[in-house]
PAVEXPA-475667 format. One line per field, with one value per residue (C-alpha): residue number from 1; y, z, x. Coordinates in steps of 0.5 Angstrom, whole numbers, padded with zeros to 4 digits. Layout:
N
k <- NUM  ...
v <- Y  ...
w <- Z  ...
u <- X  ...
// end
This chain:
460
k <- 1  2  3  4  5  6  7  8  9  10  11  12  13  14  15  16  17  18  19  20  21  22  23  24  25  26  27  28  29  30  31  32  33  34  35  36  37  38  39  40  41  42  43  44  45  46  47  48  49  50  51  52  53  54  55  56  57  58  59  60  61  62  63  64  65  66  67  68  69  70  71  72  73  74  75  76  77  78  79  80  81  82  83  84  85  86  87  88  89  90  91  92  93  94  95  96  97  98  99  100  101  102  103  104  105  106  107  108  109  110  111  112  113  114  115  116  117  118  119  120  121  122  123  124  125  126  127  128  129  130  131  132  133  134  135  136  137  138  139  140  141  142  143  144  145  146  147  148  149  150  151  152  153  154  155  156  157  158  159  160  161  162  163  164  165  166  167  168  169  170  171  172  173  174  175  176  177  178  179  180  181  182  183  184  185  186  187  188  189  190  191  192  193  194  195  196  197  198  199  200  201  202  203  204  205  206  207  208  209  210  211  212  213  214  215  216  217  218  219  220  221  222  223  224  225  226  227  228  229  230  231  232  233  234  235  236  237  238  239  240  241  242  243  244  245  246  247  248  249  250  251  252  253  254  255  256  257  258  259  260  261  262  263  264  265  266  267  268  269  270  271  272  273  274  275  276  277  278  279  280  281  282  283  284  285  286  287  288  289  290  291  292  293  294  295  296  297  298  299  300  301  302  303  304  305  306  307  308  309  310  311  312  313  314  315  316  317  318  319  320  321  322  323  324  325  326  327  328  329  330  331  332  333  334  335  336  337  338  339  340  341  342  343  344  345  346  347  348  349  350  351  352  353  354  355  356  357  358  359  360  361  362  363  364  365  366  367  368  369  370  371  372  373  374  375  376  377  378  379  380  381  382  383  384  385  386  387  388  389  390  391  392  393  394  395  396  397  398  399  400  401  402  403  404  405  406  407  408  409  410  411  412  413  414  415  416  417  418  419  420  421  422  423  424  425  426  427  428  429  430  431  432  433  434  435  436  437  438  439  440  441  442  443  444  445  446  447  448  449  450  451  452  453  454  455  456  457  458  459  460
v <- -0020  -0022  -0016  -0018  -0017  -0016  -0011  -0007  -0007  -0005  0001  0003  0002  0003  0008  0003  0006  -0001  -0001  -0007  -0003  0003  -0001  -0005  0001  0006  0000  -0001  0007  0007  0001  0005  0011  0007  0005  0013  0015  0009  0005  0010  0016  0023  0026  0032  0027  0023  0028  0033  0028  0022  0015  0013  0017  0015  0007  0008  0012  0005  0001  0004  0001  0006  0005  -0003  -0002  0002  -0003  -0009  -0006  -0004  -0011  -0014  -0010  -0012  -0020  -0020  -0016  -0022  -0028  -0029  -0029  -0034  -0039  -0033  -0030  -0036  -0037  -0030  -0031  -0037  -0032  -0028  -0033  -0028  -0023  -0028  -0031  -0025  -0023  -0030  -0029  -0023  -0026  -0033  -0028  -0028  -0034  -0030  -0023  -0018  -0016  -0022  -0019  -0013  -0018  -0023  -0017  -0013  -0019  -0021  -0014  -0014  -0021  -0019  -0013  -0018  -0022  -0015  -0013  -0020  -0019  -0012  -0014  -0020  -0017  -0010  -0008  -0003  0002  0001  0001  0007  0011  0009  0011  0018  0018  0017  0022  0027  0026  0025  0031  0035  0033  0034  0041  0043  0040  0043  0050  0049  0045  0046  0043  0036  0038  0041  0039  0044  0041  0042  0050  0048  0044  0041  0034  0034  0027  0023  0021  0026  0031  0026  0021  0027  0028  0021  0018  0024  0022  0015  0017  0022  0016  0013  0020  0021  0014  0013  0017  0016  0015  0018  0025  0026  0021  0026  0032  0028  0026  0034  0036  0031  0035  0042  0038  0034  0040  0044  0038  0036  0044  0045  0039  0041  0034  0035  0028  0029  0035  0031  0025  0028  0031  0025  0020  0025  0024  0017  0016  0020  0017  0010  0012  0014  0008  0004  0008  0006  -0001  -0006  -0005  0002  0002  -0003  0002  0008  0004  0003  0010  0012  0007  0009  0016  0015  0011  0017  0021  0017  0016  0024  0024  0028  0035  0035  0031  0036  0042  0038  0037  0044  0047  0043  0045  0038  0037  0032  0027  0027  0030  0025  0019  0016  0015  0012  0007  0006  0004  0000  -0004  -0005  -0008  -0012  -0015  -0018  -0022  -0022  -0028  -0028  -0021  -0018  -0020  -0016  -0009  -0012  -0008  0000  -0001  -0004  0003  0007  0000  -0005  -0004  0002  0006  0004  0007  0013  0015  0015  0019  0023  0024  0019  0015  0009  0007  0006  0011  0006  0001  -0005  -0004  -0004  -0011  -0013  -0011  -0014  -0020  -0021  -0023  -0028  -0023  -0018  -0024  -0025  -0017  -0017  -0023  -0020  -0014  -0018  -0022  -0015  -0013  -0019  -0019  -0011  -0013  -0018  -0013  -0007  -0009  -0014  -0012  -0006  0001  0005  -0001  -0003  0004  0005  -0001  0000  0007  0005  0000  0005  0010  0004  0003  0011  0012  0007  0009  0014  0013  0006  0003  -0004  -0009  -0004  -0006  -0001  0003  0005  0005  -0002  -0004  -0001  -0004  -0011  -0009  -0007  -0014  -0018  -0014  -0015  -0022  -0023  -0020  -0023  -0030  -0028  -0026  -0032  -0037  -0033  -0034  -0041  -0042  -0039  -0044  -0050  -0047  -0046  -0053  -0056  -0053  -0055  -0062  -0062  -0059  -0065  -0070  -0067  -0068  -0075  -0077  -0074  -0077  -0084  -0083  -0082  -0089  -0092  -0088  -0093
w <- -0037  -0039  -0041  -0046  -0043  -0049  -0052  -0045  -0046  -0053  -0051  -0046  -0049  -0056  -0057  -0059  -0058  -0059  -0055  -0051  -0049  -0047  -0043  -0040  -0038  -0035  -0031  -0028  -0027  -0024  -0019  -0017  -0016  -0011  -0007  -0007  -0004  0001  -0001  0001  -0002  0001  0005  0010  0016  0015  0013  0019  0025  0027  0024  0028  0023  0017  0019  0020  0013  0010  0014  0011  0006  0001  0003  0003  -0004  -0007  -0004  -0007  -0014  -0014  -0012  -0017  -0023  -0020  -0019  -0026  -0028  -0025  -0027  -0033  -0029  -0023  -0024  -0025  -0019  -0015  -0017  -0015  -0008  -0007  -0008  -0002  0003  0009  0006  0003  0010  0013  0009  0010  0017  0017  0015  0019  0026  0026  0030  0036  0034  0038  0032  0027  0022  0021  0021  0016  0011  0012  0012  0005  0002  0005  0001  -0005  -0005  -0004  -0010  -0014  -0013  -0015  -0021  -0023  -0022  -0026  -0032  -0033  -0033  -0027  -0032  -0035  -0028  -0026  -0032  -0029  -0022  -0025  -0029  -0022  -0018  -0023  -0023  -0016  -0014  -0019  -0016  -0009  -0010  -0013  -0007  -0002  -0006  -0008  -0002  0004  0008  0005  0003  0009  0016  0021  0027  0024  0022  0016  0013  0006  0005  -0001  -0003  0002  0009  0013  0012  0014  0009  0003  0004  0005  -0001  -0006  -0004  -0006  -0012  -0013  -0012  -0019  -0023  -0019  -0020  -0028  -0034  -0039  -0046  -0049  -0049  -0046  -0040  -0039  -0039  -0034  -0029  -0029  -0028  -0022  -0018  -0017  -0016  -0010  -0007  -0007  -0003  0001  0004  0005  0008  0014  0015  0018  0017  0010  0010  0012  0008  0001  0001  0004  -0001  -0007  -0003  -0003  -0010  -0012  -0007  -0010  -0017  -0015  -0011  -0017  -0021  -0016  -0014  -0010  -0004  -0004  -0004  0002  0005  0004  0007  0013  0014  0013  0018  0023  0022  0024  0030  0032  0031  0035  0041  0042  0040  0046  0045  0037  0037  0042  0037  0031  0035  0037  0030  0027  0032  0036  0044  0047  0047  0039  0039  0045  0041  0047  0052  0047  0045  0053  0053  0047  0049  0056  0051  0047  0054  0055  0048  0046  0041  0036  0038  0038  0031  0025  0025  0031  0037  0036  0033  0040  0042  0048  0053  0055  0053  0048  0055  0058  0053  0053  0060  0059  0053  0054  0047  0042  0038  0033  0031  0035  0031  0029  0024  0027  0034  0030  0027  0033  0036  0031  0029  0035  0035  0029  0025  0027  0026  0019  0017  0019  0015  0009  0010  0011  0005  0001  0004  0002  -0005  -0006  -0005  -0010  -0015  -0013  -0017  -0023  -0023  -0027  -0024  -0024  -0022  -0016  -0014  -0014  -0010  -0005  -0004  -0003  0002  0006  0006  0009  0014  0016  0016  0020  0026  0028  0023  0021  0014  0015  0013  0012  0007  0001  0002  -0004  0000  0003  -0004  -0007  -0001  -0003  -0011  -0008  -0005  -0011  -0016  -0012  -0011  -0018  -0021  -0016  -0018  -0025  -0023  -0019  -0025  -0030  -0025  -0024  -0032  -0032  -0026  -0030  -0037  -0033  -0030  -0037  -0040  -0034  -0035  -0043  -0042  -0037  -0042  -0048  -0043  -0042  -0049  -0051  -0046  -0048  -0055  -0054  -0055  -0049  -0044  -0040
u <- -0036  -0029  -0024  -0019  -0012  -0009  -0013  -0012  -0004  -0004  -0009  -0004  0003  0002  -0004  -0009  -0016  -0020  -0027  -0024  -0018  -0021  -0027  -0022  -0017  -0023  -0026  -0020  -0019  -0026  -0025  -0018  -0023  -0027  -0021  -0019  -0025  -0024  -0030  -0035  -0039  -0037  -0043  -0043  -0045  -0039  -0033  -0034  -0033  -0028  -0028  -0034  -0038  -0034  -0035  -0043  -0043  -0040  -0045  -0051  -0055  -0053  -0046  -0046  -0050  -0044  -0039  -0043  -0044  -0036  -0034  -0039  -0035  -0029  -0030  -0033  -0026  -0022  -0026  -0022  -0016  -0017  -0012  -0006  -0009  -0009  -0001  0000  -0003  0002  0008  0006  0004  0004  0000  -0005  -0006  -0007  -0013  -0015  -0015  -0020  -0026  -0024  -0024  -0031  -0031  -0028  -0030  -0034  -0037  -0038  -0042  -0037  -0031  -0034  -0037  -0030  -0026  -0029  -0028  -0020  -0019  -0022  -0017  -0012  -0014  -0015  -0008  -0005  -0009  -0007  0001  0000  -0004  -0001  0006  0008  0009  0002  -0001  0003  -0001  -0008  -0006  -0003  -0010  -0014  -0010  -0011  -0019  -0020  -0015  -0019  -0025  -0023  -0021  -0027  -0031  -0027  -0028  -0035  -0038  -0035  -0040  -0037  -0030  -0027  -0026  -0029  -0027  -0019  -0020  -0023  -0017  -0019  -0021  -0025  -0028  -0023  -0026  -0021  -0016  -0010  -0013  -0013  -0006  -0004  -0008  -0005  0002  0001  -0002  0004  0009  0007  0009  0015  0018  0016  0018  0012  0014  0007  0007  0000  0001  0007  0003  -0002  0004  0006  -0001  -0001  0005  0001  -0006  -0003  0001  -0005  -0009  -0003  -0002  -0009  -0010  -0006  -0003  0004  0006  0005  0009  0015  0014  0012  0019  0022  0019  0022  0029  0029  0027  0033  0038  0036  0037  0044  0045  0044  0050  0055  0058  0055  0060  0060  0052  0052  0057  0052  0046  0050  0052  0045  0043  0048  0047  0039  0041  0046  0040  0035  0040  0039  0032  0029  0031  0031  0025  0021  0024  0021  0014  0014  0015  0010  0005  0004  0005  0010  0004  0003  -0004  -0006  -0003  0001  -0004  -0008  -0003  -0002  -0010  -0009  -0004  -0007  -0013  -0009  -0006  -0013  -0013  -0006  -0006  -0012  -0015  -0022  -0023  -0022  -0026  -0029  -0026  -0028  -0035  -0038  -0039  -0037  -0037  -0032  -0025  -0027  -0030  -0023  -0019  -0024  -0023  -0015  -0016  -0022  -0024  -0028  -0023  -0024  -0017  -0011  -0007  -0002  -0003  0001  -0002  -0009  -0007  -0005  -0012  -0016  -0012  -0008  0000  -0002  -0004  0002  0007  0004  0004  0012  0013  0010  0015  0021  0019  0018  0025  0029  0025  0027  0034  0034  0031  0035  0041  0038  0030  0027  0030  0023  0019  0023  0024  0017  0015  0021  0018  0011  0013  0017  0011  0007  0012  0013  0005  0003  0007  0002  -0004  -0007  -0009  -0005  -0010  -0016  -0021  -0022  -0016  -0012  -0005  -0006  -0008  -0001  0002  0000  0002  0009  0009  0007  0011  0017  0016  0014  0020  0025  0022  0024  0031  0032  0030  0035  0040  0038  0039  0045  0048  0045  0048  0055  0055  0053  0059  0064  0061  0062  0069  0070  0067  0072  0078  0076  0075  0082  0086  0082  0084  0091  0095  0098  0094  0090
// end
């Protein structure tokens, strides 16, 4: 099964309704829907408890078959672009090495089968992200994400209303979670999907209408999920995209000054954080321990200190049950938890300091590429990529999806890294050509001057 990329692009950008283009478009949308539900089929048993049940639902025979079927289709889609995917992976070495480390960690993992299986899914997600960026323009990919957002959003609302045993989290007052694995995941995924509608203005009328429809759909789910973090980050994302649009209109010097003022203000706020921080937490209905996260983080850091370099293996820590270090954390927190509630700590826990350094290097490269693209790249796609990276960093301060297999936010983070790297490479190539042209012109000018001097009589 090889899908024509040329037909796909015509169907998206020019309205061509050829059978090849339609098949390609909707196959990609179906794969994005697979990521949107976290790679698991929703069920009453997996959506009303913690990540222990969610993880076990993904590990059942039906769950593994579902994931295997989805990735079989994904591999067939990518089969005709392996060379391009490989070259794209070389442009984002840090994140590629991070995902390669996941299945390799089975060599020292407490749960080697988990590390291999989920590590392979994580690696496939990286290849799929590279494939998307190198096959589609950012605008085309954004259109498919908007369509995905509308479909999964409407489905989540319907399930929350008509199938409350599946679509509502009874442990959190009946908060909506729809077809997502949790109420926080519901809001988180909808913000990431909404980002495409915020950053792009689509040329086709039907796509504009779909993007407008995504706003109220996402708003309903974000509000009804009662996910307080999303209530803050959604308006913050809109403000960030608007601010980036304004920064492009002023000079580079003024833009740097504006960024410096914002950073300085943030530092001043941080220095006086405790009183206003306590007020904000009270306003959001949270205690000073961040819903038990602070003692959890202390327990996780204690576990990390015992295996700091390589960690406990990818996805090899929490699934051992209440024993060993997990039991020690339980005695501190007094509640069952199956993630570190911090993406960076989760990476350190599973893949050690090596994995954490690779994660930070991927952020560093993305930031460097973003600075290059901001002034010289496509404004809409650059704003989108920057927005995705900022969302990733902010979300993973108190939630976890870094290097999470079959996760839409992690997929979009990789899309942002690959997209920025590819655009920055093109900009550097153009600048290099301009430098070469300038050097050639100077050399030609020097040759002409020498020729004129040599042509003058009596001049040696």
